[in-house]
Phi, psi and omega in degrees: 000136181286140179281143178289143178291124182299331178292329177284316181298333184296329182247009182294329180294328179294321179293319181293324186268350183300315178299320178295321180296317180294319178300318178296321178297313181293322179295319179295323179292322179293319179292322180293334179271007179297149181302146180287143180280009182292131181299148183261089176270127179253141183222123181244126182204158178296162175265333182233157178201158175254144180296144179084005178249189175238164175231145178277146183223140172220145178214145178201166179242133173264120181226182178236140176275187183294337179271000181086008180270147179286131177231159178256120179255166186229066178289153178301134183231133175248133181245131179241144172257123185234153177272186183295336178275357179088008180277134179288134180251330178200158181206159176203149175257123183288141177274160180286134182279154174285350182244292183215141166070207179238158186208163177164199178214162182230121175289137177262120179305143186291338185269001186282152176192113181147195181262117181242184178222146174253130182240112176261127184235135178222147173261113183235117181053041178077005181245136179275123182241135183230151171227135184243134176234145174275139178231123178262119184249117177218155179290321186249021185285144179252149178287142176247020178297133181291147178232156180130162179240150172269099179225165178280169180296338180271004181240002180265153181295130180215126184246123180274173177286160175281122179251117181288139177245348179224109185288346180285340179218122181270144174253112185272337186222125176206091193243094178273138180215143175274117187298326179278003180088325180201153174261155176239132180308134176073008175242146182285137171224167185247123173262116182257127180246115180270124180239358180071218182265016181288141179270082181222169172248157182233140178224148177252143175228124182287133177253329180197116168068025182231134174263121184228159174279124184285354183283164178270156180233134174272123183301145175246117182056034174096358184232136171246125187244135184231123168284130182224159176225125177272129184246012183217184181277003177213144180224122178225135178229159172250125179263120185249134176257132183233151175278174182303338178271359178090010177280134181289124182258316184203158178225141175223126180271147177219132172267122187284137172294131189227135178234096181298137177069018184268196181237136172261122186234147174220146180225148178212147179277132177235084183071236178267012177234163177245127177266127180249124178242129180222153176237143176210159180292140182090191180292149176300136181224163175295151183227161173269139178234125175247130183256130182236143171241107183053049178072007175262125184281116187247342183200147177231130179206182178219151182230150177250157177298336180284334181221076186271045183239148171223156181291138180294131185281353182120179182296144178135181177258119186244128179263124177253126175247122185249122180227159187283328182205185183289344189242026183233048175304317190294333184254017182291144168276145185235134175215142181245129179248135180244124178246121185288147173270122182303333181262008184237197179292170180284176187297318181296316179292324177296320178295315179299319179295322178295320178294316183289343176298335177258022184296332179294339180258327187248348185093157181293138179261118182297328177293319178297319178296321180294326178292315180294333178277356179076026184273352181254139177289156182296334181293342183259016185299313183296317177296322181293319179295317178299321180283330182301314186266011184296307183283315178300331182283357175297323178284158176236150175267117184278131176262353174086175182268003177088153176271138185262145175293343180271355188300303180293323180294316180296321178295318179293320178295322180293322176295318180293319179295323177299318178294321178296321180299316181292321177297316180294318180297319178295320179295316180297318179297319179297317177298319179298320178297318182295313181296319178295321178295323178293314180297322176295320176299316179299318181296316181294317179295321179297318179295318178294320179294320179296317179297323178296318180294318179295320178294325180288329180278332184277173178265000177090347184256328181284148180295150181288126181290153177290137177280147177301143184276355182298129179096349177288140179072014177297326181297322181291320178296318178297319178296322176297320177299317178294325176298317179297318178295322177297320175296321176299322180296337180276357183285124178288337183292322183261332184230000000 
């Protein structure tokens, strides 16, 4: 029996143990990449604020139930306002929402000016979890919260030109607006048509997906109001102006702003309180309400159908956004309430001024200009205010999905795991090189041993026979396998 080469026996254990060693490396890499058990606390707050005002705050926890489904929890949350040195300047404990999470507001001291931070802290499963947000406080700072809805081209507000049908009498004004800002399929909304002081009648005719009353309406104080219901994914109507005898004078087409699955909201002042009325598909449910002053988020609260009132925030034009849950900014209902300042202009003029403040973005509103010029009678103030904010309220101010307590942790863990992946790949490749080198050495020694045996058995004159090719290049195949495993170790999907 031929004796084993001691040089081969010396490294045979490395070949036998290499698969087990690679498996251990991959198992350790997979375990190290397991999700972190740190709770996912979410915190939503404005980025900018003015001194002496308030800011709206929301916080919630994303967790999993026993079935593995994501649920929203409401752990107690305390929010602190801190300066650059970390000293607390103001704090508040958020109250539990009627819908999701925690909510409230935080007063900003009047003497502040600079870059501060908001720190939301919660005790979850005996562990203190924090989320930090930067807050820029300036006297003249403007909000940069994004606004707009994600809708199709057939669901955005579009107003066509006035087309005259009778050249003997011109119709100069025919301005239709949805008072709620947008319609929701299968829910009632109000189309208000401003005609000014013209002696005409107004009629609606459905062009696509709208149920309307076919009768004519005589305007009251310059406004003709129509209850309508959109029954499709698109709504278009023709607004027709008629003379007192019923002769068609002009027609104007309008594509109604539409928010599928949204909320239709209306608000009205009742003394020192604001009454919020909302409609949504299905049974009445509690809703989240975010209060904005000129796109600055100043308060967060929730209302139930049994108690739909909130305290009046003071003089000014206040935008209320009503949504079903934390994740439905796009389908929120919008209503604007105007509270007059006893020492300032009346409600209609305050509303017109608020609308014209955005004229550089939306264009001048003829109704707002007419109010400021005193062309509208006092009796039409409520109708005028409802029509003023009709088109601008189609958009929503997005407050976002909140900053997570896991954000910085997940980024650090991902960087650490990336480093582990490269280390594991390098180790596996090195093991492959060692095993391939051993196999190559074994192959060379085997070939040399075979040649020696052939030379010893031959007479030295006959040509040396070709050795069988079986086993040649095994080292290259093994190295390729280890390279593929090293590439697998770099995969973010598995590790």
